[in-house]
FITORDO-174719 format. One record per residue (C-alpha): residue in three letters; x, y, z. Coordinates in pm, whole numbers. Example, Ala and Ser with C-alpha at 12.3 -4.5 7.8 and 13.67 -1.06 7.14 Angstrom:
# residues 2
<atom><residu>ALA</residu><px>1230</px><py>-450</py><pz>780</pz></atom>
<atom><residu>SER</residu><px>1367</px><py>-106</py><pz>714</pz></atom>
# end
This chain:
# residues 296
<atom><residu>MET</residu><px>10422</px><py>4573</py><pz>-2796</pz></atom>
<atom><residu>LYS</residu><px>10336</px><py>4428</py><pz>-3135</pz></atom>
<atom><residu>LEU</residu><px>9967</px><py>4306</py><pz>-3227</pz></atom>
<atom><residu>PHE</residu><px>9862</px><py>4079</py><pz>-3518</pz></atom>
<atom><residu>VAL</residu><px>9507</px><py>4212</py><pz>-3640</pz></atom>
<atom><residu>THR</residu><px>9287</px><py>4049</py><pz>-3887</pz></atom>
<atom><residu>GLY</residu><px>9034</px><py>4248</py><pz>-4109</pz></atom>
<atom><residu>ILE</residu><px>9277</px><py>4534</py><pz>-4052</pz></atom>
<atom><residu>CYS</residu><px>9073</px><py>4741</py><pz>-4332</pz></atom>
<atom><residu>GLY</residu><px>8740</px><py>4724</py><pz>-4183</pz></atom>
<atom><residu>ARG</residu><px>8577</px><py>4959</py><pz>-3967</pz></atom>
<atom><residu>LEU</residu><px>8713</px><py>4817</py><pz>-3643</pz></atom>
<atom><residu>GLY</residu><px>9046</px><py>4732</py><pz>-3797</pz></atom>
<atom><residu>ARG</residu><px>9108</px><py>5073</py><pz>-3917</pz></atom>
<atom><residu>ALA</residu><px>9005</px><py>5229</py><pz>-3562</pz></atom>
<atom><residu>ILE</residu><px>9262</px><py>4965</py><pz>-3398</pz></atom>
<atom><residu>ALA</residu><px>9543</px><py>5072</py><pz>-3643</pz></atom>
<atom><residu>GLN</residu><px>9486</px><py>5430</py><pz>-3580</pz></atom>
<atom><residu>GLU</residu><px>9451</px><py>5396</py><pz>-3200</pz></atom>
<atom><residu>ALA</residu><px>9774</px><py>5143</py><pz>-3200</pz></atom>
<atom><residu>ALA</residu><px>9970</px><py>5410</py><pz>-3368</pz></atom>
<atom><residu>ALA</residu><px>9859</px><py>5680</py><pz>-3121</pz></atom>
<atom><residu>GLN</residu><px>10002</px><py>5439</py><pz>-2857</pz></atom>
<atom><residu>ALA</residu><px>10307</px><py>5345</py><pz>-3018</pz></atom>
<atom><residu>ILE</residu><px>10207</px><py>4986</py><pz>-3078</pz></atom>
<atom><residu>GLU</residu><px>10333</px><py>4818</py><pz>-3379</pz></atom>
<atom><residu>VAL</residu><px>10067</px><py>4635</py><pz>-3612</pz></atom>
<atom><residu>VAL</residu><px>10068</px><py>4363</py><pz>-3862</pz></atom>
<atom><residu>GLY</residu><px>9761</px><py>4360</py><pz>-4029</pz></atom>
<atom><residu>LEU</residu><px>9575</px><py>4097</py><pz>-4266</pz></atom>
<atom><residu>ASP</residu><px>9304</px><py>4163</py><pz>-4492</pz></atom>
<atom><residu>ARG</residu><px>9172</px><py>4040</py><pz>-4851</pz></atom>
<atom><residu>ASN</residu><px>9082</px><py>4414</py><pz>-4902</pz></atom>
<atom><residu>PRO</residu><px>9273</px><py>4709</py><pz>-4968</pz></atom>
<atom><residu>TRP</residu><px>9358</px><py>4986</py><pz>-4720</pz></atom>
<atom><residu>PRO</residu><px>9141</px><py>5296</py><pz>-4811</pz></atom>
<atom><residu>ALA</residu><px>9313</px><py>5513</py><pz>-5049</pz></atom>
<atom><residu>GLU</residu><px>9181</px><py>5822</py><pz>-4913</pz></atom>
<atom><residu>MET</residu><px>9304</px><py>5746</py><pz>-4546</pz></atom>
<atom><residu>PRO</residu><px>9675</px><py>5757</py><pz>-4474</pz></atom>
<atom><residu>LEU</residu><px>9847</px><py>5454</py><pz>-4333</pz></atom>
<atom><residu>PRO</residu><px>9923</px><py>5506</py><pz>-3968</pz></atom>
<atom><residu>GLU</residu><px>10277</px><py>5486</py><pz>-3868</pz></atom>
<atom><residu>GLY</residu><px>10397</px><py>5142</py><pz>-3757</pz></atom>
<atom><residu>VAL</residu><px>10130</px><py>4950</py><pz>-3934</pz></atom>
<atom><residu>ARG</residu><px>10220</px><py>4700</py><pz>-4181</pz></atom>
<atom><residu>ILE</residu><px>9951</px><py>4509</py><pz>-4403</pz></atom>
<atom><residu>GLU</residu><px>9949</px><py>4170</py><pz>-4587</pz></atom>
<atom><residu>THR</residu><px>9710</px><py>4096</py><pz>-4827</pz></atom>
<atom><residu>GLY</residu><px>9531</px><py>3764</py><pz>-4790</pz></atom>
<atom><residu>SER</residu><px>9257</px><py>3604</py><pz>-4602</pz></atom>
<atom><residu>PHE</residu><px>9219</px><py>3506</py><pz>-4239</pz></atom>
<atom><residu>GLU</residu><px>9129</px><py>3162</py><pz>-4364</pz></atom>
<atom><residu>ASP</residu><px>9484</px><py>3088</py><pz>-4470</pz></atom>
<atom><residu>ILE</residu><px>9606</px><py>2929</py><pz>-4155</pz></atom>
<atom><residu>ARG</residu><px>9967</px><py>2909</py><pz>-4289</pz></atom>
<atom><residu>LEU</residu><px>9966</px><py>3272</py><pz>-4367</pz></atom>
<atom><residu>VAL</residu><px>9832</px><py>3367</py><pz>-4029</pz></atom>
<atom><residu>GLU</residu><px>10090</px><py>3147</py><pz>-3864</pz></atom>
<atom><residu>SER</residu><px>10370</px><py>3323</py><pz>-4028</pz></atom>
<atom><residu>LEU</residu><px>10238</px><py>3681</py><pz>-3964</pz></atom>
<atom><residu>MET</residu><px>10173</px><py>3612</py><pz>-3606</pz></atom>
<atom><residu>LYS</residu><px>10532</px><py>3509</py><pz>-3544</pz></atom>
<atom><residu>GLY</residu><px>10698</px><py>3775</py><pz>-3319</pz></atom>
<atom><residu>CYS</residu><px>10366</px><py>3947</py><pz>-3191</pz></atom>
<atom><residu>ASP</residu><px>10253</px><py>3975</py><pz>-2842</pz></atom>
<atom><residu>GLY</residu><px>9882</px><py>3946</py><pz>-2908</pz></atom>
<atom><residu>ILE</residu><px>9609</px><py>3881</py><pz>-3161</pz></atom>
<atom><residu>ILE</residu><px>9313</px><py>4087</py><pz>-3230</pz></atom>
<atom><residu>ASN</residu><px>9052</px><py>3899</py><pz>-3460</pz></atom>
<atom><residu>THR</residu><px>8796</px><py>4147</py><pz>-3639</pz></atom>
<atom><residu>ALA</residu><px>8767</px><py>3933</py><pz>-3963</pz></atom>
<atom><residu>GLY</residu><px>8483</px><py>3702</py><pz>-4045</pz></atom>
<atom><residu>PRO</residu><px>8147</px><py>3730</py><pz>-4172</pz></atom>
<atom><residu>HIS</residu><px>7904</px><py>3993</py><pz>-4022</pz></atom>
<atom><residu>GLY</residu><px>7569</px><py>4105</py><pz>-4019</pz></atom>
<atom><residu>GLU</residu><px>7587</px><py>4269</py><pz>-4363</pz></atom>
<atom><residu>ASP</residu><px>7662</px><py>3932</py><pz>-4483</pz></atom>
<atom><residu>LEU</residu><px>7294</px><py>3778</py><pz>-4395</pz></atom>
<atom><residu>GLN</residu><px>7161</px><py>3816</py><pz>-4746</pz></atom>
<atom><residu>LYS</residu><px>7415</px><py>3582</py><pz>-4915</pz></atom>
<atom><residu>LEU</residu><px>7552</px><py>3358</py><pz>-4639</pz></atom>
<atom><residu>ASP</residu><px>7383</px><py>3073</py><pz>-4472</pz></atom>
<atom><residu>LEU</residu><px>7426</px><py>2966</py><pz>-4107</pz></atom>
<atom><residu>ALA</residu><px>7694</px><py>2684</py><pz>-4202</pz></atom>
<atom><residu>ALA</residu><px>7900</px><py>2977</py><pz>-4383</pz></atom>
<atom><residu>PHE</residu><px>7867</px><py>3187</py><pz>-4066</pz></atom>
<atom><residu>LEU</residu><px>7974</px><py>2919</py><pz>-3833</pz></atom>
<atom><residu>ARG</residu><px>8255</px><py>2820</py><pz>-4065</pz></atom>
<atom><residu>GLY</residu><px>8392</px><py>3179</py><pz>-4073</pz></atom>
<atom><residu>ASN</residu><px>8315</px><py>3283</py><pz>-3696</pz></atom>
<atom><residu>VAL</residu><px>8384</px><py>2938</py><pz>-3515</pz></atom>
<atom><residu>GLU</residu><px>8572</px><py>2704</py><pz>-3731</pz></atom>
<atom><residu>VAL</residu><px>8818</px><py>2953</py><pz>-3864</pz></atom>
<atom><residu>VAL</residu><px>8860</px><py>3108</py><pz>-3527</pz></atom>
<atom><residu>ALA</residu><px>8931</px><py>2762</py><pz>-3388</pz></atom>
<atom><residu>ARG</residu><px>9228</px><py>2727</py><pz>-3623</pz></atom>
<atom><residu>ILE</residu><px>9350</px><py>3078</py><pz>-3517</pz></atom>
<atom><residu>LEU</residu><px>9355</px><py>3008</py><pz>-3151</pz></atom>
<atom><residu>GLU</residu><px>9536</px><py>2687</py><pz>-3224</pz></atom>
<atom><residu>ALA</residu><px>9790</px><py>2856</py><pz>-3429</pz></atom>
<atom><residu>ALA</residu><px>9831</px><py>3123</py><pz>-3135</pz></atom>
<atom><residu>VAL</residu><px>9905</px><py>2825</py><pz>-2904</pz></atom>
<atom><residu>ALA</residu><px>10143</px><py>2666</py><pz>-3141</pz></atom>
<atom><residu>GLN</residu><px>10324</px><py>3000</py><pz>-3193</pz></atom>
<atom><residu>GLY</residu><px>10346</px><py>3077</py><pz>-2818</pz></atom>
<atom><residu>LEU</residu><px>10098</px><py>3384</py><pz>-2825</pz></atom>
<atom><residu>ARG</residu><px>9928</px><py>3389</py><pz>-2509</pz></atom>
<atom><residu>ARG</residu><px>9670</px><py>3672</py><pz>-2563</pz></atom>
<atom><residu>VAL</residu><px>9357</px><py>3709</py><pz>-2787</pz></atom>
<atom><residu>ALA</residu><px>9087</px><py>3970</py><pz>-2843</pz></atom>
<atom><residu>LEU</residu><px>8801</px><py>3803</py><pz>-3016</pz></atom>
<atom><residu>SER</residu><px>8509</px><py>4038</py><pz>-3184</pz></atom>
<atom><residu>SER</residu><px>8155</px><py>3953</py><pz>-3077</pz></atom>
<atom><residu>SER</residu><px>7833</px><py>4159</py><pz>-3106</pz></atom>
<atom><residu>MET</residu><px>7584</px><py>4305</py><pz>-2899</pz></atom>
<atom><residu>GLU</residu><px>7349</px><py>4121</py><pz>-3139</pz></atom>
<atom><residu>VAL</residu><px>7417</px><py>3820</py><pz>-2890</pz></atom>
<atom><residu>LEU</residu><px>7169</px><py>4002</py><pz>-2654</pz></atom>
<atom><residu>ILE</residu><px>6953</px><py>4258</py><pz>-2850</pz></atom>
<atom><residu>GLY</residu><px>6927</px><py>4100</py><pz>-3190</pz></atom>
<atom><residu>ARG</residu><px>6940</px><py>4220</py><pz>-3564</pz></atom>
<atom><residu>GLY</residu><px>6680</px><py>4491</py><pz>-3510</pz></atom>
<atom><residu>TRP</residu><px>6804</px><py>4596</py><pz>-3143</pz></atom>
<atom><residu>ASP</residu><px>6489</px><py>4479</py><pz>-2999</pz></atom>
<atom><residu>THR</residu><px>6474</px><py>4108</py><pz>-2912</pz></atom>
<atom><residu>SER</residu><px>6542</px><py>4197</py><pz>-2554</pz></atom>
<atom><residu>GLY</residu><px>6300</px><py>4485</py><pz>-2558</pz></atom>
<atom><residu>ALA</residu><px>6361</px><py>4839</py><pz>-2422</pz></atom>
<atom><residu>THR</residu><px>6576</px><py>4768</py><pz>-2155</pz></atom>
<atom><residu>ILE</residu><px>6910</px><py>4737</py><pz>-2008</pz></atom>
<atom><residu>VAL</residu><px>7134</px><py>4441</py><pz>-2040</pz></atom>
<atom><residu>ASP</residu><px>7470</px><py>4342</py><pz>-1915</pz></atom>
<atom><residu>GLU</residu><px>7700</px><py>4029</py><pz>-1948</pz></atom>
<atom><residu>ALA</residu><px>7483</px><py>3810</py><pz>-1732</pz></atom>
<atom><residu>SER</residu><px>7143</px><py>3897</py><pz>-1939</pz></atom>
<atom><residu>PRO</residu><px>7032</px><py>3560</py><pz>-2136</pz></atom>
<atom><residu>PRO</residu><px>7122</px><py>3544</py><pz>-2495</pz></atom>
<atom><residu>GLN</residu><px>6864</px><py>3646</py><pz>-2753</pz></atom>
<atom><residu>THR</residu><px>7008</px><py>3550</py><pz>-3074</pz></atom>
<atom><residu>ASP</residu><px>6781</px><py>3591</py><pz>-3392</pz></atom>
<atom><residu>SER</residu><px>6979</px><py>3546</py><pz>-3685</pz></atom>
<atom><residu>PRO</residu><px>7276</px><py>3304</py><pz>-3818</pz></atom>
<atom><residu>TYR</residu><px>7522</px><py>3589</py><pz>-3742</pz></atom>
<atom><residu>SER</residu><px>7451</px><py>3649</py><pz>-3386</pz></atom>
<atom><residu>LEU</residu><px>7444</px><py>3269</py><pz>-3308</pz></atom>
<atom><residu>SER</residu><px>7768</px><py>3218</py><pz>-3438</pz></atom>
<atom><residu>ARG</residu><px>7920</px><py>3505</py><pz>-3245</pz></atom>
<atom><residu>LEU</residu><px>7766</px><py>3333</py><pz>-2915</pz></atom>
<atom><residu>LEU</residu><px>7917</px><py>3002</py><pz>-3039</pz></atom>
<atom><residu>GLN</residu><px>8227</px><py>3178</py><pz>-3081</pz></atom>
<atom><residu>GLU</residu><px>8251</px><py>3341</py><pz>-2733</pz></atom>
<atom><residu>HIS</residu><px>8164</px><py>2971</py><pz>-2602</pz></atom>
<atom><residu>LEU</residu><px>8470</px><py>2844</py><pz>-2812</pz></atom>
<atom><residu>GLY</residu><px>8695</px><py>3127</py><pz>-2684</pz></atom>
<atom><residu>ARG</residu><px>8601</px><py>3031</py><pz>-2303</pz></atom>
<atom><residu>GLU</residu><px>8660</px><py>2667</py><pz>-2328</pz></atom>
<atom><residu>PHE</residu><px>8974</px><py>2705</py><pz>-2540</pz></atom>
<atom><residu>ALA</residu><px>9123</px><py>2947</py><pz>-2288</pz></atom>
<atom><residu>ARG</residu><px>9010</px><py>2703</py><pz>-2009</pz></atom>
<atom><residu>ARG</residu><px>9195</px><py>2423</py><pz>-2163</pz></atom>
<atom><residu>ASN</residu><px>9509</px><py>2598</py><pz>-2275</pz></atom>
<atom><residu>ASP</residu><px>9763</px><py>2849</py><pz>-2141</pz></atom>
<atom><residu>LEU</residu><px>9590</px><py>3135</py><pz>-2333</pz></atom>
<atom><residu>SER</residu><px>9423</px><py>3440</py><pz>-2234</pz></atom>
<atom><residu>VAL</residu><px>9103</px><py>3494</py><pz>-2452</pz></atom>
<atom><residu>ALA</residu><px>8840</px><py>3789</py><pz>-2411</pz></atom>
<atom><residu>SER</residu><px>8540</px><py>3822</py><pz>-2635</pz></atom>
<atom><residu>LEU</residu><px>8408</px><py>4167</py><pz>-2687</pz></atom>
<atom><residu>ARG</residu><px>8031</px><py>4251</py><pz>-2775</pz></atom>
<atom><residu>TYR</residu><px>8033</px><py>4582</py><pz>-2935</pz></atom>
<atom><residu>MET</residu><px>7756</px><py>4842</py><pz>-2956</pz></atom>
<atom><residu>ALA</residu><px>7726</px><py>5016</py><pz>-3298</pz></atom>
<atom><residu>PHE</residu><px>8048</px><py>5198</py><pz>-3409</pz></atom>
<atom><residu>GLY</residu><px>8232</px><py>5335</py><pz>-3740</pz></atom>
<atom><residu>TYR</residu><px>7923</px><py>5461</py><pz>-3909</pz></atom>
<atom><residu>GLY</residu><px>8032</px><py>5805</py><pz>-3919</pz></atom>
<atom><residu>PRO</residu><px>8277</px><py>6019</py><pz>-3744</pz></atom>
<atom><residu>ASP</residu><px>8322</px><py>5983</py><pz>-3380</pz></atom>
<atom><residu>ASP</residu><px>8280</px><py>6387</py><pz>-3333</pz></atom>
<atom><residu>ASP</residu><px>7939</px><py>6344</py><pz>-3491</pz></atom>
<atom><residu>LEU</residu><px>7779</px><py>6068</py><pz>-3275</pz></atom>
<atom><residu>GLY</residu><px>7560</px><py>6332</py><pz>-3058</pz></atom>
<atom><residu>PRO</residu><px>7282</px><py>6177</py><pz>-2877</pz></atom>
<atom><residu>ARG</residu><px>7348</px><py>5837</py><pz>-3041</pz></atom>
<atom><residu>LEU</residu><px>7599</px><py>5823</py><pz>-2774</pz></atom>
<atom><residu>LEU</residu><px>7337</px><py>5796</py><pz>-2536</pz></atom>
<atom><residu>ALA</residu><px>7273</px><py>5415</py><pz>-2554</pz></atom>
<atom><residu>ARG</residu><px>7325</px><py>5274</py><pz>-2918</pz></atom>
<atom><residu>THR</residu><px>7672</px><py>5384</py><pz>-3025</pz></atom>
<atom><residu>VAL</residu><px>8017</px><py>5393</py><pz>-2890</pz></atom>
<atom><residu>ALA</residu><px>8289</px><py>5586</py><pz>-3060</pz></atom>
<atom><residu>ALA</residu><px>8503</px><py>5367</py><pz>-3307</pz></atom>
<atom><residu>ARG</residu><px>8832</px><py>5478</py><pz>-3114</pz></atom>
<atom><residu>ASP</residu><px>8676</px><py>5381</py><pz>-2802</pz></atom>
<atom><residu>ALA</residu><px>8614</px><py>5025</py><pz>-2944</pz></atom>
<atom><residu>ALA</residu><px>8946</px><py>5008</py><pz>-3053</pz></atom>
<atom><residu>ARG</residu><px>9102</px><py>5099</py><pz>-2716</pz></atom>
<atom><residu>ALA</residu><px>8899</px><py>4826</py><pz>-2559</pz></atom>
<atom><residu>ALA</residu><px>9040</px><py>4560</py><pz>-2825</pz></atom>
<atom><residu>ILE</residu><px>9391</px><py>4686</py><pz>-2741</pz></atom>
<atom><residu>LEU</residu><px>9338</px><py>4669</py><pz>-2390</pz></atom>
<atom><residu>ALA</residu><px>9200</px><py>4292</py><pz>-2421</pz></atom>
<atom><residu>ALA</residu><px>9490</px><py>4192</py><pz>-2637</pz></atom>
<atom><residu>SER</residu><px>9735</px><py>4334</py><pz>-2404</pz></atom>
<atom><residu>SER</residu><px>9632</px><py>4118</py><pz>-2079</pz></atom>
<atom><residu>ASN</residu><px>9720</px><py>3764</py><pz>-2020</pz></atom>
<atom><residu>ARG</residu><px>9463</px><py>3697</py><pz>-1756</pz></atom>
<atom><residu>PHE</residu><px>9108</px><py>3639</py><pz>-1923</pz></atom>
<atom><residu>ILE</residu><px>8990</px><py>3265</py><pz>-1946</pz></atom>
<atom><residu>GLY</residu><px>8727</px><py>3355</py><pz>-2207</pz></atom>
<atom><residu>GLU</residu><px>8557</px><py>3659</py><pz>-2019</pz></atom>
<atom><residu>VAL</residu><px>8311</px><py>3835</py><pz>-2249</pz></atom>
<atom><residu>PHE</residu><px>8256</px><py>4213</py><pz>-2218</pz></atom>
<atom><residu>ASN</residu><px>7993</px><py>4448</py><pz>-2350</pz></atom>
<atom><residu>ILE</residu><px>8142</px><py>4750</py><pz>-2508</pz></atom>
<atom><residu>GLY</residu><px>7909</px><py>5061</py><pz>-2533</pz></atom>
<atom><residu>PRO</residu><px>7869</px><py>5416</py><pz>-2428</pz></atom>
<atom><residu>GLN</residu><px>7888</px><py>5561</py><pz>-2102</pz></atom>
<atom><residu>THR</residu><px>7528</px><py>5652</py><pz>-2000</pz></atom>
<atom><residu>PRO</residu><px>7336</px><py>5760</py><pz>-1698</pz></atom>
<atom><residu>LEU</residu><px>7008</px><py>5612</py><pz>-1837</pz></atom>
<atom><residu>THR</residu><px>6764</px><py>5394</py><pz>-1605</pz></atom>
<atom><residu>TYR</residu><px>6491</px><py>5166</py><pz>-1645</pz></atom>
<atom><residu>SER</residu><px>6247</px><py>5490</py><pz>-1568</pz></atom>
<atom><residu>ASP</residu><px>6449</px><py>5683</py><pz>-1810</pz></atom>
<atom><residu>ILE</residu><px>6385</px><py>5438</py><pz>-2093</pz></atom>
<atom><residu>ILE</residu><px>6017</px><py>5395</py><pz>-2033</pz></atom>
<atom><residu>ALA</residu><px>5984</px><py>5776</py><pz>-1981</pz></atom>
<atom><residu>ALA</residu><px>6160</px><py>5858</py><pz>-2313</pz></atom>
<atom><residu>ILE</residu><px>5893</px><py>5667</py><pz>-2529</pz></atom>
<atom><residu>SER</residu><px>5670</px><py>5957</py><pz>-2479</pz></atom>
<atom><residu>ASP</residu><px>5886</px><py>6251</py><pz>-2382</pz></atom>
<atom><residu>PRO</residu><px>6269</px><py>6217</py><pz>-2465</pz></atom>
<atom><residu>GLU</residu><px>6352</px><py>6567</py><pz>-2434</pz></atom>
<atom><residu>LYS</residu><px>6217</px><py>6560</py><pz>-2069</pz></atom>
<atom><residu>VAL</residu><px>6438</px><py>6282</py><pz>-1990</pz></atom>
<atom><residu>LEU</residu><px>6750</px><py>6426</py><pz>-2162</pz></atom>
<atom><residu>GLU</residu><px>6699</px><py>6755</py><pz>-1963</pz></atom>
<atom><residu>SER</residu><px>6663</px><py>6584</py><pz>-1665</pz></atom>
<atom><residu>HIS</residu><px>7016</px><py>6440</py><pz>-1684</pz></atom>
<atom><residu>PHE</residu><px>7182</px><py>6728</py><pz>-1902</pz></atom>
<atom><residu>PRO</residu><px>7010</px><py>7072</py><pz>-1846</pz></atom>
<atom><residu>GLY</residu><px>7005</px><py>7277</py><pz>-2144</pz></atom>
<atom><residu>ALA</residu><px>7101</px><py>6991</py><pz>-2398</pz></atom>
<atom><residu>VAL</residu><px>6771</px><py>7013</py><pz>-2564</pz></atom>
<atom><residu>LYS</residu><px>6861</px><py>7352</py><pz>-2677</pz></atom>
<atom><residu>VAL</residu><px>7203</px><py>7282</py><pz>-2811</pz></atom>
<atom><residu>LEU</residu><px>7029</px><py>6984</py><pz>-3023</pz></atom>
<atom><residu>HIS</residu><px>6762</px><py>7216</py><pz>-3141</pz></atom>
<atom><residu>ASP</residu><px>7022</px><py>7493</py><pz>-3249</pz></atom>
<atom><residu>ARG</residu><px>7228</px><py>7230</py><pz>-3439</pz></atom>
<atom><residu>ASN</residu><px>6911</px><py>7077</py><pz>-3605</pz></atom>
<atom><residu>VAL</residu><px>6991</px><py>6740</py><pz>-3443</pz></atom>
<atom><residu>GLU</residu><px>6720</px><py>6501</py><pz>-3401</pz></atom>
<atom><residu>LEU</residu><px>6617</px><py>6355</py><pz>-3084</pz></atom>
<atom><residu>ASN</residu><px>6387</px><py>6052</py><pz>-3067</pz></atom>
<atom><residu>ALA</residu><px>6309</px><py>5776</py><pz>-2833</pz></atom>
<atom><residu>ASN</residu><px>6513</px><py>5519</py><pz>-3007</pz></atom>
<atom><residu>TYR</residu><px>6840</px><py>5689</py><pz>-2892</pz></atom>
<atom><residu>PHE</residu><px>6749</px><py>5587</py><pz>-2519</pz></atom>
<atom><residu>TRP</residu><px>6744</px><py>5200</py><pz>-2559</pz></atom>
<atom><residu>PRO</residu><px>6882</px><py>4938</py><pz>-2561</pz></atom>
<atom><residu>VAL</residu><px>7116</px><py>5012</py><pz>-2288</pz></atom>
<atom><residu>THR</residu><px>7440</px><py>4802</py><pz>-2173</pz></atom>
<atom><residu>ARG</residu><px>7600</px><py>4838</py><pz>-1856</pz></atom>
<atom><residu>ILE</residu><px>7988</px><py>4866</py><pz>-1899</pz></atom>
<atom><residu>GLN</residu><px>8100</px><py>4827</py><pz>-1540</pz></atom>
<atom><residu>LYS</residu><px>8251</px><py>4474</py><pz>-1611</pz></atom>
<atom><residu>ALA</residu><px>8490</px><py>4640</py><pz>-1882</pz></atom>
<atom><residu>GLN</residu><px>8563</px><py>4929</py><pz>-1643</pz></atom>
<atom><residu>ARG</residu><px>8665</px><py>4698</py><pz>-1379</pz></atom>
<atom><residu>LEU</residu><px>8860</px><py>4404</py><pz>-1540</pz></atom>
<atom><residu>LEU</residu><px>8974</px><py>4584</py><pz>-1864</pz></atom>
<atom><residu>ASN</residu><px>9035</px><py>4910</py><pz>-1694</pz></atom>
<atom><residu>TRP</residu><px>8845</px><py>5049</py><pz>-1990</pz></atom>
<atom><residu>GLN</residu><px>8644</px><py>5383</py><pz>-2008</pz></atom>
<atom><residu>PRO</residu><px>8491</px><py>5548</py><pz>-2317</pz></atom>
<atom><residu>GLN</residu><px>8665</px><py>5867</py><pz>-2371</pz></atom>
<atom><residu>VAL</residu><px>8394</px><py>6002</py><pz>-2595</pz></atom>
<atom><residu>THR</residu><px>8075</px><py>6050</py><pz>-2440</pz></atom>
<atom><residu>PHE</residu><px>7729</px><py>6225</py><pz>-2484</pz></atom>
<atom><residu>GLU</residu><px>7867</px><py>6503</py><pz>-2231</pz></atom>
<atom><residu>SER</residu><px>8190</px><py>6542</py><pz>-2402</pz></atom>
<atom><residu>TRP</residu><px>8014</px><py>6594</py><pz>-2720</pz></atom>
<atom><residu>LEU</residu><px>7792</px><py>6864</py><pz>-2562</pz></atom>
<atom><residu>ARG</residu><px>8083</px><py>7035</py><pz>-2427</pz></atom>
<atom><residu>GLN</residu><px>8233</px><py>7043</py><pz>-2776</pz></atom>
<atom><residu>GLN</residu><px>7918</px><py>7232</py><pz>-2887</pz></atom>
<atom><residu>GLY</residu><px>7962</px><py>7502</py><pz>-2612</pz></atom>
<atom><residu>TRP</residu><px>7723</px><py>7340</py><pz>-2334</pz></atom>
<atom><residu>ARG</residu><px>7813</px><py>7437</py><pz>-1988</pz></atom>
<atom><residu>GLY</residu><px>7569</px><py>7233</py><pz>-1808</pz></atom>
<atom><residu>SER</residu><px>7298</px><py>7386</py><pz>-1606</pz></atom>
<atom><residu>THR</residu><px>7415</px><py>7728</py><pz>-1682</pz></atom>
<atom><residu>THR</residu><px>7374</px><py>7697</py><pz>-2056</pz></atom>
# end
């Protein structure tokens, strides 16, 4: 398989490049920024310098590819310098042109990058300390999250009217530190970058999605009652699911606070339709630290 990936040098793009190489998938990447000098370029990855807004360049690069993963476009970090019109242009108008180019070039598989901010907002609190899934009502609170929601609608309607598989992936936080150091952030708020990349590759490998939206987050056992209880006693909640885990955290000077327990997203839809399952979990992190369950 051969994939065209926009924004290849960003957090998600880099993770996709590395995961694709591990799966022997060829990648043609596009980015206006250079690949990090300290990071070896994975085998089978070719990068062209340019903007995803250059549709002629995009069309030339997607030729011969089997699928597209779009990670480019303005992100939440751009809120201080871009207005709503700029977000709509980058995340809706340009994406529309890419979708049209895909159809013109005969590509039939597209994965679009969305954000869990569509449901939980920039401060992670617009839906409150709760559990969400793909059926939860949108709670956008910024030009960025609004543009991602409209991009999802675009993907669904475009797929419905054209012979094109489009999936939009709403990611929890990822890529802000090494996957092996995430610890209790894997309880709710953070998914490993390589797991996010695997989800994107799976979405771009399927030809059966008519604008489906998938929440991509960590695997977690947390319930509503856990979220509420963790506000006053997070250690007790953690011990109820992972006996001995608190000692592991204390021994490694890892902080535990109530914010790690919310918001939670269910991932059953991605598990069922994408055949995706996080490989990096809080339990797997604990076991890396020597945890042996209740016998610790």
